LUMSE-235483 format. One record per residue (C-alpha): x, y, z; residue number from 1. Coordinates in nm, 4 decimals. Example, Ala and Ser with C-alpha at 12.3 -4.5 7.8 and 13.67 -1.06 7.14 Angstrom:
2
1.2300;-0.4500;0.7800;1
1.3670;-0.1060;0.7140;2
This chain:
449
1.7480;0.1508;2.9116;1
1.6234;-0.1132;3.1525;2
1.2990;0.0774;3.1936;3
1.2353;0.0943;2.8182;4
1.3116;-0.2783;2.7793;5
1.0650;-0.3633;3.0546;6
0.8077;-0.1311;2.8974;7
0.8428;-0.3024;2.5582;8
0.8110;-0.6470;2.7136;9
0.5061;-0.5394;2.9074;10
0.3425;-0.4012;2.5910;11
0.4277;-0.7215;2.4046;12
0.2723;-0.9274;2.6831;13
-0.0456;-0.7185;2.6710;14
-0.0721;-0.7409;2.2923;15
-0.0257;-1.1168;2.3054;16
-0.2793;-1.1888;2.5783;17
-0.5408;-0.9148;2.5492;18
-0.8420;-0.9816;2.3239;19
-0.8311;-0.8238;1.9795;20
-1.1702;-0.6517;1.9836;21
-1.2125;-0.2919;2.1024;22
-1.5190;-0.3749;2.3129;23
-1.3561;-0.6500;2.5246;24
-1.0394;-0.4394;2.5626;25
-1.2371;-0.1354;2.6720;26
-1.4418;-0.3555;2.9038;27
-1.1244;-0.4889;3.0637;28
-0.9917;-0.1343;3.1032;29
-1.3162;-0.0416;3.2747;30
-1.3676;-0.3566;3.4804;31
-1.0125;-0.4265;3.5989;32
-0.9667;-0.1000;3.7953;33
-1.3206;-0.1233;3.9289;34
-1.2731;-0.4810;4.0490;35
-0.9348;-0.3945;4.1998;36
-1.0728;-0.0857;4.3725;37
-1.3796;-0.2747;4.4915;38
-1.1640;-0.5551;4.6278;39
-0.9359;-0.3155;4.8154;40
-1.2268;-0.1139;4.9514;41
-1.4153;-0.4277;5.0491;42
-1.1110;-0.5606;5.2311;43
-1.0583;-0.2318;5.4141;44
-1.4252;-0.1939;5.5030;45
-1.4612;-0.5514;5.6243;46
-1.1377;-0.5247;5.8203;47
-1.2438;-0.2030;5.9891;48
-1.5934;-0.3352;6.0454;49
-1.4674;-0.6594;6.1968;50
-1.2103;-0.4797;6.4108;51
-1.4550;-0.2222;6.5448;52
-1.7332;-0.4700;6.6148;53
-1.4933;-0.7203;6.7733;54
-1.3488;-0.4463;6.9957;55
-1.6922;-0.3365;7.1122;56
-1.8181;-0.6924;7.1687;57
-1.5001;-0.8025;7.3440;58
-1.5117;-0.5031;7.5793;59
-1.8798;-0.5627;7.6527;60
-1.8143;-0.9325;7.7127;61
-1.5250;-0.8566;7.9457;62
-1.7409;-0.6101;8.1389;63
-2.0176;-0.8679;8.1772;64
-1.7631;-1.1106;8.3205;65
-1.6280;-0.8368;8.5460;66
-1.9813;-0.7704;8.6690;67
-2.0276;-1.1377;8.7584;68
-1.6964;-1.1421;8.9412;69
-1.7952;-0.8281;9.1347;70
-2.1343;-0.9743;9.2255;71
-1.9663;-1.2888;9.3517;72
-1.7157;-1.0955;9.5603;73
-1.9870;-0.8754;9.7130;74
-2.2139;-1.1712;9.7921;75
-2.1991;-1.3953;10.0998;76
-2.0703;-1.6724;9.8671;77
-2.3308;-1.9199;9.9853;78
-2.4774;-2.1835;9.7594;79
-2.7905;-1.9725;9.7138;80
-2.5870;-1.6676;9.6193;81
-2.3807;-1.8685;9.3709;82
-2.6981;-2.0134;9.2205;83
-2.8447;-1.6661;9.1753;84
-2.5311;-1.5485;8.9988;85
-2.5368;-1.8519;8.7642;86
-2.9060;-1.7965;8.6909;87
-2.8495;-1.4284;8.6133;88
-2.5508;-1.5078;8.3906;89
-2.7289;-1.7834;8.1967;90
-3.0852;-1.6509;8.1660;91
-3.0367;-1.2769;8.1385;92
-2.6877;-1.2525;7.9890;93
-2.6674;-1.5891;7.8054;94
-2.3040;-1.6354;7.9061;95
-2.3105;-2.0121;7.9727;96
-2.1597;-1.9732;8.3208;97
-2.0531;-2.2665;8.5341;98
-1.8965;-2.1954;8.8748;99
-1.6432;-2.4655;8.9565;100
-1.5457;-2.5325;9.3162;101
-1.1967;-2.6637;9.3821;102
-1.1124;-2.5781;9.0183;103
-0.7846;-2.4704;8.8665;104
-0.6934;-2.2948;8.5412;105
-0.5621;-2.5178;8.2593;106
-0.2190;-2.4687;8.1144;107
-0.2029;-2.1599;7.8875;108
-0.2571;-2.2276;7.5176;109
-0.0404;-2.0759;7.2437;110
-0.2201;-1.7727;7.1056;111
-0.3391;-1.8285;6.7473;112
-0.2015;-1.6070;6.4741;113
-0.4200;-1.3229;6.3557;114
-0.6767;-1.3921;6.6300;115
-0.8218;-1.0518;6.7097;116
-1.0711;-1.1928;6.9583;117
-0.7954;-1.3466;7.1761;118
-0.5978;-1.0241;7.1682;119
-0.8979;-0.8098;7.2531;120
-1.0313;-1.0371;7.5267;121
-0.6898;-1.0712;7.6859;122
-0.6515;-0.6941;7.6980;123
-1.0023;-0.6175;7.8303;124
-1.0184;-0.9064;8.0780;125
-0.6886;-0.7932;8.2251;126
-0.8195;-0.4381;8.2656;127
-1.1764;-0.5181;8.3750;128
-1.1299;-0.8165;8.6086;129
-0.7714;-0.8077;8.7267;130
-0.7954;-1.1843;8.7825;131
-0.6045;-1.4756;8.6328;132
-0.7872;-1.6197;8.3317;133
-0.7585;-1.8714;8.0487;134
-0.8985;-1.8367;7.6928;135
-0.9674;-2.0962;7.4231;136
-1.1310;-1.9619;7.1040;137
-1.0434;-2.2610;6.8849;138
-1.1317;-2.5751;7.0821;139
-1.5121;-2.5538;7.0565;140
-1.6317;-2.4487;6.7149;141
-1.8710;-2.1565;6.7413;142
-1.7952;-2.0991;7.1106;143
-1.5418;-1.9142;7.3217;144
-1.4262;-2.0924;7.6388;145
-1.3139;-1.8492;7.9129;146
-1.2144;-1.9457;8.2653;147
-1.1527;-1.6851;8.5359;148
-1.0008;-1.7727;8.8738;149
-1.2108;-1.5527;9.1028;150
-1.0347;-1.6786;9.4133;151
-0.8235;-1.9719;9.5094;152
-1.0185;-2.2876;9.4226;153
-1.3135;-2.1028;9.2582;154
-1.3184;-2.0798;8.8792;155
-1.5841;-1.9208;8.6615;156
-1.6127;-2.1111;8.3344;157
-1.8023;-1.9320;8.0561;158
-1.8789;-2.1297;7.7393;159
-2.0322;-1.8544;7.5287;160
-2.1200;-1.8310;7.1618;161
-1.8469;-1.6511;6.9689;162
-2.0868;-1.3896;6.8311;163
-2.0923;-1.2415;7.1825;164
-1.7201;-1.1716;7.1606;165
-1.6448;-1.0977;6.7926;166
-1.8012;-1.0132;6.4558;167
-1.8719;-1.3421;6.2794;168
-2.1147;-1.2668;5.9977;169
-2.0420;-1.0302;5.7095;170
-2.2442;-1.2193;5.4490;171
-2.5070;-0.9474;5.4157;172
-2.2466;-0.6763;5.3712;173
-2.0601;-0.8821;5.1129;174
-2.3844;-0.9574;4.9294;175
-2.4810;-0.5910;4.9152;176
-2.1393;-0.4927;4.7855;177
-2.1478;-0.7723;4.5273;178
-2.4930;-0.6726;4.4057;179
-2.3915;-0.3079;4.3803;180
-2.0786;-0.4044;4.1849;181
-2.2751;-0.6220;3.9429;182
-2.5309;-0.3447;3.8930;183
-2.2624;-0.0843;3.8234;184
-2.0768;-0.3179;3.5866;185
-2.3995;-0.3944;3.4021;186
-2.4733;-0.0255;3.3533;187
-2.1139;0.0381;3.2452;188
-2.1255;-0.2519;2.9964;189
-2.4473;-0.1282;2.8357;190
-2.3105;0.2250;2.8117;191
-1.9766;0.1032;2.6726;192
-2.1484;-0.1133;2.4102;193
-2.3450;0.1898;2.2922;194
-2.0193;0.3819;2.2576;195
-1.8424;0.1015;2.0704;196
-2.1267;0.0230;1.8287;197
-2.0848;0.3443;1.6200;198
-1.7147;0.2609;1.5774;199
-1.8046;-0.0907;1.4625;200
-2.0624;0.0528;1.2193;201
-1.8003;0.2925;1.0810;202
-1.5534;0.0058;1.0346;203
-1.8198;-0.2046;0.8577;204
-1.9115;0.0863;0.6287;205
-1.5452;0.1488;0.5437;206
-1.4946;-0.2215;0.4698;207
-1.8032;-0.2332;0.2468;208
-1.6892;0.0774;0.0612;209
-1.3394;-0.0669;0.0208;210
-1.4807;-0.3843;-0.1356;211
-1.7075;-0.1880;-0.3703;212
-2.0298;-0.2674;-0.1865;213
-2.3110;-0.0357;-0.0880;214
-2.2691;0.1045;0.2647;215
-2.6449;0.1229;0.3146;216
-2.7960;0.3952;0.5310;217
-2.4832;0.4598;0.7339;218
-2.5082;0.7756;0.9442;219
-2.2408;0.9051;1.1819;220
-2.3440;0.8766;1.5458;221
-2.1944;0.8250;1.8878;222
-1.9345;1.0400;2.0600;223
-1.8161;1.3631;1.8980;224
-1.4861;1.2179;1.7779;225
-1.6619;0.9146;1.6281;226
-1.9135;1.1388;1.4491;227
-1.6292;1.3480;1.3131;228
-1.4567;1.0346;1.1820;229
-1.7844;0.9181;1.0240;230
-1.8435;1.2545;0.8578;231
-1.4857;1.2564;0.7283;232
-1.5435;0.9076;0.5840;233
-1.8618;1.0205;0.4064;234
-1.6817;1.3271;0.2677;235
-1.4003;1.1029;0.1440;236
-1.6520;0.8666;-0.0175;237
-1.8244;1.1564;-0.1955;238
-1.4930;1.2967;-0.3202;239
-1.3803;0.9574;-0.4484;240
-1.7155;0.8990;-0.6183;241
-1.6951;1.2411;-0.7806;242
-1.3401;1.1775;-0.9011;243
-1.4389;0.8386;-1.0421;244
-1.7360;0.9950;-1.2156;245
-1.5216;1.2718;-1.3634;246
-1.2528;1.0265;-1.4699;247
-1.5098;0.7964;-1.6283;248
-1.6630;1.0864;-1.8186;249
-1.3200;1.2028;-1.9347;250
-1.2219;0.8525;-2.0436;251
-1.5483;0.8110;-2.2266;252
-1.4741;1.1310;-2.4186;253
-1.1148;1.0316;-2.4908;254
-1.2213;0.6839;-2.5948;255
-1.4879;0.8249;-2.8240;256
-1.2466;1.0667;-2.9897;257
-0.9763;0.8045;-3.0406;258
-1.2251;0.5487;-3.1723;259
-1.3515;0.8097;-3.4155;260
-1.0005;0.8610;-3.5494;261
-0.9415;0.4852;-3.5752;262
-1.2721;0.4475;-3.7571;263
-1.1628;0.7043;-4.0136;264
-0.8363;0.5122;-4.0549;265
-1.0333;0.1927;-4.1215;266
-1.2559;0.3639;-4.3757;267
-0.9614;0.5150;-4.5593;268
-0.7818;0.1815;-4.5597;269
-1.0973;0.0089;-4.6841;270
-1.0988;0.2322;-4.9913;271
-0.7400;0.1328;-5.0601;272
-0.8374;-0.2345;-5.0858;273
-0.6018;-0.5184;-5.0035;274
-0.2400;-0.5291;-5.0915;275
0.1040;-0.5954;-4.9536;276
0.1327;-0.2357;-4.8339;277
-0.2223;-0.1979;-4.6985;278
-0.2417;-0.5196;-4.4930;279
0.0321;-0.4166;-4.2424;280
-0.1458;-0.0826;-4.1965;281
-0.4745;-0.2578;-4.1195;282
-0.2981;-0.4818;-3.8682;283
-0.1431;-0.1766;-3.7024;284
-0.4857;-0.0147;-3.6718;285
-0.6290;-0.3302;-3.5134;286
-0.3334;-0.3447;-3.2737;287
-0.3916;0.0191;-3.1812;288
-0.7578;-0.0605;-3.1154;289
-0.6696;-0.3482;-2.8842;290
-0.4086;-0.1430;-2.7002;291
-0.6585;0.1417;-2.6588;292
-0.9118;-0.0957;-2.5062;293
-0.6479;-0.2360;-2.2689;294
-0.5352;0.1077;-2.1548;295
-0.8921;0.2154;-2.0962;296
-0.9682;-0.0996;-1.9004;297
-0.6670;-0.0427;-1.6762;298
-0.7373;0.3241;-1.6047;299
-1.1106;0.2733;-1.5732;300
-1.0741;-0.0083;-1.3177;301
-1.4139;-0.1488;-1.2261;302
-1.5828;0.1511;-1.3862;303
-1.8221;0.2001;-1.0951;304
-1.9761;-0.1419;-1.1533;305
-2.2133;-0.2560;-0.8806;306
-2.1601;-0.5852;-0.7003;307
-2.4124;-0.8636;-0.7520;308
-2.4555;-1.2336;-0.6783;309
-2.2868;-1.4670;-0.9283;310
-2.2036;-1.8379;-0.9254;311
-1.8296;-1.8898;-0.8984;312
-1.8130;-2.2073;-1.1073;313
-2.0158;-2.0656;-1.3993;314
-1.8128;-1.7451;-1.4055;315
-1.4786;-1.9303;-1.4133;316
-1.6054;-2.1768;-1.6763;317
-1.7139;-1.8888;-1.8993;318
-1.3745;-1.7221;-1.8589;319
-1.1992;-2.0519;-1.9354;320
-1.3927;-2.0976;-2.2582;321
-1.2775;-1.7506;-2.3656;322
-0.9056;-1.8243;-2.3279;323
-0.8787;-2.1962;-2.4104;324
-0.6647;-2.2536;-2.7159;325
-0.6524;-2.5678;-2.9219;326
-0.5664;-2.8696;-2.7124;327
-0.4749;-2.6650;-2.4061;328
-0.7561;-2.7299;-2.1636;329
-0.8172;-2.5857;-1.8192;330
-0.9030;-2.8212;-1.5336;331
-1.1498;-2.6578;-1.2927;332
-1.2077;-2.7808;-0.9376;333
-1.4557;-2.5457;-0.7713;334
-1.7607;-2.6020;-0.5495;335
-2.0816;-2.6117;-0.7498;336
-2.3567;-2.3674;-0.6595;337
-2.1316;-2.1412;-0.4559;338
-2.2619;-1.7860;-0.4878;339
-2.0356;-1.4824;-0.4510;340
-2.1134;-1.1140;-0.4306;341
-1.8625;-0.9547;-0.6677;342
-1.8524;-0.7140;-0.9589;343
-1.9191;-0.9671;-1.2372;344
-1.7497;-0.8029;-1.5354;345
-1.4459;-0.6890;-1.3376;346
-1.4008;-1.0258;-1.1677;347
-1.4422;-1.2048;-1.5022;348
-1.1673;-0.9810;-1.6467;349
-0.9430;-1.0746;-1.3540;350
-0.9948;-1.4478;-1.4150;351
-0.9472;-1.4089;-1.7908;352
-0.6163;-1.2288;-1.7424;353
-0.4838;-1.4961;-1.5060;354
-0.6024;-1.7866;-1.7214;355
-0.4841;-1.6167;-2.0413;356
-0.1320;-1.5745;-1.9056;357
-0.1255;-1.9350;-1.7852;358
-0.2578;-2.0805;-2.1143;359
-0.0172;-1.8720;-2.3186;360
0.2906;-2.0107;-2.1445;361
0.1946;-2.3571;-2.0191;362
0.0540;-2.6789;-2.1542;363
-0.1730;-2.7505;-1.8570;364
-0.3673;-2.5153;-1.6286;365
-0.5565;-2.5960;-1.3116;366
-0.8067;-2.3754;-1.1278;367
-0.9111;-2.4522;-0.7697;368
-1.0793;-2.2593;-0.4931;369
-1.2022;-2.2837;-0.1375;370
-1.4153;-2.0598;0.0798;371
-1.3371;-2.0423;0.4512;372
-1.3398;-1.7819;0.7261;373
-1.5434;-1.5540;0.4956;374
-1.2578;-1.5525;0.2447;375
-1.2462;-1.6872;-0.1129;376
-0.9072;-1.8290;-0.2101;377
-0.8846;-1.8900;-0.5860;378
-0.5659;-2.0531;-0.7193;379
-0.4516;-2.0758;-1.0807;380
-0.1659;-2.3257;-1.1325;381
0.0291;-2.4085;-1.4470;382
0.3280;-2.6140;-1.5520;383
0.4976;-2.3360;-1.7472;384
0.8322;-2.1641;-1.6903;385
0.7013;-1.9489;-1.4043;386
0.8449;-1.6175;-1.2830;387
1.1579;-1.5902;-1.0669;388
1.0873;-1.4829;-0.7104;389
1.2945;-1.1648;-0.7435;390
1.0887;-1.0499;-1.0445;391
0.7379;-1.1173;-0.9143;392
0.6968;-0.7692;-0.7703;393
0.7859;-0.6206;-1.1123;394
0.5222;-0.8407;-1.2747;395
0.2481;-0.6262;-1.1166;396
0.3924;-0.2940;-1.2333;397
0.1984;-0.1382;-1.5242;398
0.3631;-0.1444;-1.8656;399
0.6575;-0.3531;-1.7388;400
0.7146;-0.6509;-1.9667;401
0.9159;-0.9392;-1.8282;402
1.1485;-1.1431;-2.0434;403
0.9073;-1.4345;-2.0602;404
0.6103;-1.1956;-2.0908;405
0.4173;-1.3685;-1.8106;406
0.2533;-1.0404;-1.7117;407
0.1036;-0.9551;-2.0516;408
-0.2636;-0.9226;-2.1305;409
-0.4186;-1.0128;-2.4646;410
-0.2788;-0.6954;-2.6247;411
0.0748;-0.7477;-2.5016;412
0.0852;-0.4165;-2.3172;413
0.2225;-0.5484;-1.9872;414
-0.1022;-0.4752;-1.8016;415
-0.2386;-0.8265;-1.7446;416
-0.1365;-0.8792;-1.3825;417
-0.1607;-0.5065;-1.3023;418
-0.5281;-0.5088;-1.4031;419
-0.5884;-0.8320;-1.2112;420
-0.4265;-0.6909;-0.8974;421
-0.6256;-0.3680;-0.9243;422
-0.9527;-0.5605;-0.9541;423
-0.8663;-0.7885;-0.6609;424
-0.7885;-0.4890;-0.4385;425
-1.1043;-0.3130;-0.5537;426
-1.2901;-0.6125;-0.4030;427
-1.1012;-0.5693;-0.0744;428
-0.8680;-0.8600;-0.1487;429
-0.5226;-0.9224;-0.2898;430
-0.3281;-1.1156;-0.5516;431
0.0087;-1.2826;-0.5056;432
0.2375;-1.5114;-0.7039;433
0.3943;-1.8304;-0.5699;434
0.5727;-2.1409;-0.6872;435
0.3180;-2.3935;-0.8055;436
0.3324;-2.7562;-0.6896;437
0.2596;-2.8372;-1.0561;438
0.6040;-2.7032;-1.1478;439
0.5153;-2.3607;-1.2851;440
0.3533;-2.0480;-1.1431;441
0.0649;-2.0199;-0.9008;442
-0.1509;-1.7054;-0.8867;443
-0.3525;-1.6827;-0.5657;444
-0.6501;-1.4462;-0.5413;445
-0.8052;-1.3847;-0.1988;446
-1.1286;-1.1875;-0.1742;447
-1.3585;-1.1435;0.1280;448
-1.7062;-1.2849;0.0701;449
């Protein structure tokens, strides 16, 4: 139980802080282990390198000091002999030797933490010289100060550069490892981008198809699984296109046959003339014609209409002129000259349905819209009775007529909002109903542009 709770929290943390895109996520998955592994390996390599080199240098340094001590002990210890030893130590071995007469060792210093050179030198000087000594690796920056009491009153002081006793420079190694890491990451990034791009192209093609736009010359490519997904998408597109084509052909035939029958009805009624019994029949035929057109419009959807560039303001103004009745005017607040790529006839039908419902049940109607973040938000507000919140979902159901008939189209079939919603979703958007700040109902259409 505790494990599952921790796992959920960890997943929530990752979802909250990881980037949303597949490419940056995949790059993090690739880079994070590589950086961690490279850091660990670099630390281990540098540690082993420093330890090995320091051990070798410290042993060599201790042996050089032991050699000087041995030379001194085997000499006659005259001033000339001491001078020769100093000259050999300083010119040939570069040890910085000073032989102090009547000298004594300073008080021992506390050994620094994590000082490998002190530890190594202490061990090797003890083994190689067997003499009392004193070490200071911190007092003179860049130098190691060693003093060895060769005999009572004689002290060898060696002020030697620290690179003689320990490894001090790993810049070149670090630089090589850094360059190799950058090179490998660069190659991995290029390769990863090539693998992600087909997925992005597939997503863009699916989005274009979902909004009724042409997908262009999309061709599946990339890894096998991505190609399979792309081929499945193209097969799905072809099947949907074929079904739409078949449905359109069927509806065209049904519409033709029904219109033929209605035309015969009109002709027969025309021969009967006008009268109190004929007029209701003519009205019924006209009502049947309008209902037939509404049903066909709902089932047909956008009818395979192609998207094109239209001006938003002109389209809404034309729709408003179609539905305005008497003194009921529609106030329009939209940016002038804003072009949209939509299916003109379908989008006009959507606007007409929304405005028609608003005009039918309200005295005042307002239309406003903004475009931001590649999204058109079109709002239709009215001051009518509105629709209760618990009935708004039913308002979009086909053939469902609410009590106040706010979801009707011009034929009164209960398809007004259903058709509008279908058209909005065919453009890759959505339609929702809200309470209007004007006191009535607000219909909000959001469509990607």
